[in-house]
N, C-alpha and C positions, 0 to 999 in steps of 0.2 A: 384567395391569398392566404399565405401561411399565417397561423396564429400561434403565439407562444404564451402559455399560461403556466401557473405553478401551483404546487401544493406542498405540504410539509408533514412530517411525521416525527414525533419525539420517540426515539428508540430508547428502550430501557434495558439496562444490563441485567443479566441473571445474577451477577455478583459485582460489587464495585471493582472496576478495572483500575488497578493501582498502576500509576505511571510515575516517572521521576518528577512529574509536575503535580502530583496529587491523585486522589481517587475520583474516578468518573462514575456517576450513577446513571446518567442519561446523555444522549447525543442527538442533536437535531439534524435531520436530513431534509433538503429541499429538492423537489422533483420538477423538472422542466418538461413540459408536454408540448410537442409540435403537432399541429393538426391543420387541415385545410377543408373548409366546408364543401369544396368541390370534389373532395376525395374521401368520402365517408369510409371509416374503417381503417384508414391508413394513419399511423401515428408514429411519432418519434419520442423517445423517452431518455432522459438523462438525470443524473443525481449530482447535486452539489452539497457536500457535507463537510464544511471546514471544521478542523479539529482544534479544540481549545489548547492553547499553549504552543502549538506548532504552526498552524496555517496562517500565512500572512494576512488573509482576509477574514480571520475570525474576529468579529467585533459586533457591537450592538447595532451597527448600521447595515449588517449583511442582508437582513430581510428587506429593508428599504431598497437596497441595491438590486435585489431580485425583482422587486416590483417596478423599479425604474427601467431595468433592462427589458422586461416584458412589454411595458408601455412603449418604450422607444422602438423595439422590434416591430410591434404591431402598427405603429405609425408609418413605418417604412414601406409597408405593402409589398413584401417580397413574395415572389412566386416560387422561389427555390432557395435552398440553403445547403451549401456544400461545407464539409468539415473545414476546408481550407479558408473559408470566409469568416470563421468564428473569431479570428484575431481582430477583424475589423469591428466586431461588436463588443468584445470583452477584452479589456486591457490585461497586461501581465500581472498587474497588482491584485487581480481577482482570480487566482489559479483554480480554486475549487469551483467557482462559477463557470470559468472557462471550460473546465472538464465536463461539467453538466451540460452546457449548451452543445459542446462538441459531440458528446455521446448521443444526444438527441438527434443531431445532424447525421451521424453515422447510421443510426437505426432508421431514420427517415429515408435516407438514400437507399437502404437495403429493403425498404418497404415492409419490414417486419420489426415490430416494436422492440424486440429483445435480441435482434441479430446485429452484431457490431462487425464481426469478421466471420466469413464463411471458411471454416477449417475443420479439421478432424475433431477438435474439442466441441465446437458449437454444433456439429452434426451428431454428437454423442458417440463417436467412434473411438475416442481415446481420452484418457484422463491426464491430469497434470500433477506431477509429484509436488507435494507441499511440505513445509516444515510444520511440526506440531508446536504451537506456541504455549509456553509456560509463563503465566503472568507473575509479576512480583507480588509478594505477600509474606506472611510469616512462614517459617520453615515447614510447618505441618501442612499448610495450604499448598505450598509448592510441591512437597512430596506427593500429596494426593493427586495433583495434576500430572506429575511425572509418571506415576504408576498407571494412571488412566491412559495417557498417550502411548505408553509402551504396550499396554494391553490392546489398544486399538490398531497396532501394527505400523506405527510410524517408524521410518528408518532415519529420520532427521528431526531433531528437536532443537528449538530455539528458546533459551532462557533469558528473561529480562533480569538483569542484575543491577546492583547499585541501590536497591531498596533495603537490603539487610546489611548487617556488618559483613565485611569481606570474608572473615574467617568462616562464617556460617555458609556463605555462598560457595566457598571452596569445598566445604564438607558435602554440600549437596551435589556438586560436580563429581566428587569422589564416589559418592553413593551410586550415581548413575553409571560411572565407569566400572564399578564393581559388578554391575548387572550386565552391562553391554560394552564391549570394547570398541575401538575405532573401526574395526572391520565390519561390525554389526550395526553401529549407530553413529551417524554424523551429528556432532554437537556444534551449535552456534550460540553465541551470547550477544546480548545487546545492552550496552552500558548507558545509552541515551545521554552521553556526555557527562556521566556521573563522576569520573575521575578528574582530579586536578592534573595539570601538566607535569607537576613534579612527581606525583605518585604513580602516574600511568605506566611507565616502563617497568618498574619493579613489580607491579601487579600483573602486567602482561607476561612477565617472566614466570610468575607463579601459575598463571592460567595455562601456560604452555604445557604443563605436566599432564593435562587432560586431553591432549591431541585435538584441540579445537579446530573446526573448519575455519572460523573467522570470528572477529568481534566487531560489532557495529559501533561506530562513533564513541571511542573510548574517552575522548575529551570533548568539551563543548565546541560547537561550530564557531568559525571565525578566527581561530588561532592557526593560521596557515603555516607559519614557520615551525611551530611546535608539532603540528600534525604531520608535517613533512618529515621531521626528524623521527617521529614515532613510526611512520610507515617504513622508513629505512631500517630502523633498529629492532622493530617488534618481532619476536619469535612466533607471534600469532598473526595471520593475515588480517589486515584492517579493511573494513568496508565503510564507506562514507554514506551517511544517511541524511541527517539534518544539515550537513555541510552543503547539500545541493540546493536547499530551499532559497529562493530569491536570486539564484544565479541563472539568469534567463538569456543573456547575450552570448552568442556562440563563441566570441573571443574570450569571454570570462570563463566559459566552460572548459575551453582548451587550456587556459592558464591554470585553472584549478587542477586538472588532471596532470599537466606537465610538472607543476611545482610539487604537488603532494604525492603523486605516483602511488595511489592506493591499489590494493589487490582487487577490490570490488567496489561497485557503487550500487546503492539500493534505490530503485525507482518507484516513487509513490505518486501516481498521476494526480491525486487530489491536491498534493502539496507542491508539485512542480509545474502544474498548468495543463495537464491532460495527456492524452495518448500520443498526439503528435509531438508534444514536448518530450515525452518519454522516448519516442523513436529517435528524435534528434540527439538526446543524451546517449542512448545506447550505440548509435552510429559513431559518435565521437569517441566513446569509450573503446569500442572495438578497434578503431583506428590507432588508439594508444595502448593496445594490448591490456586493457582493463576489462575484467569480466563483470557481469551485472545480473541482478535478478529483480523481480517485481514484488512489491508488497502492498497489500491493501492497508487502509488507514482508518479502520473502524467504521467504514461506510456500511450501508445496508446492502442487501443482495443485488440491488439494481447496479450499483457501481462495481461490486464484486464480480458480477457477470461480465461487465464490460472489460475490466482489467484481465479477467481470466481468458476471455476470447482473444485479447491482445497477446497474452502469453502464449496462447495456442498457435499464434502465427509467428512469433519471434523468439520465444524463449528456448534455450537449449534443454533437451530432456534430461541431461545428466546433472542439472543444477536445480534442486527443489526451490519452488517459489514460496513467497510469504503470503499465501492466500487462505481464506477460510475463516476469518474472524467473525463472520456473520453469526456463528453459533453462540456468540456471547449474548445475543438479544433474545428476550422472550416474546417480543412483538415485531420481529423482522418482517420484511416484505416476503410473502410466500413466493418461493421460486423453486424450480426443478434442479437445484444445485445440491449435490450429495458428496460426502466424503466417505471413501472406502479404503481402508488399509493405507492411509497416508497419501491418498491421491484424491483430487477434486474432479468430479464428473458432472456433466450437463445432460439432461434428458430433454431433447427438443420437443417432445410431445407432452411433457409435463405441464402442470398448471402454474400460472403466475397470478399474483394479485392484480386485479383489473383496475385498481384505483378508482373504483366507482364508475 
């Protein structure tokens, strides 16, 4: 019979990751391991890493919930686990845990611990274009990151804004555009809801001078009427990010897209309930002529690999994905994921951490 066990790792940042909700120095990831004594050598692996300040299931009870889930699963005596069955085991109120169990089920079904989708990316035949992420910090810190990303060959940069005074952030964008124009470099910004509803449109009008690809979540989630007005009036295309968290019912998802009419939505499997949830969102988005891309949410390489393989099956090649944040950790899970000139690659014959 199938057995579900867990382990954990405290991931430590190479530098404090400053977000609109404060600076993070470490992040805890939980790993779900599927095994069967009758099938030695076959394993499924998934990661649940709820993010402080964003994940609905980030609280002090999360580890206890992981333990309860494993105990309940093992009492059931299941001989098989399909990804479609995960919803019966994990409720929508635990999106990170749902993603972890689901990914374990996908890899179990594929009979290869790290194979989630069989496609050109997972076979090592093609890379996935990604944006280079520039974290919030003081101006000198952000300039250093920008120079590094440009030297590394990224054609798309994403800047976290809202952490400095707005005038300084405008100067940083001007410095970037002085080096690389819109035809050479795509620029995205992510406000993480930092603007008030009253100041958002004037700021978006100033940001438009830099020919931005998009701005993520200019105002805090939950202000549907204000966000709808911004999406209509903004000279910079708006992408919804935090707005999607907790919207799990299909009719609610349709209502959000029809009322707000964003240019893009950002899909983070850890925050919205997994890969199947992401697929449901992207299907609905495409039906409403809304484009989308995927973003990791500070998970380790286990979840990054799963999200990247999903991207390899569904993402459009002309829209860079928000992947590759695993470089932030000095004790990440060893994995054959590599970034070369602004694209993420997977080497199927490369080495993985065996988790003992």
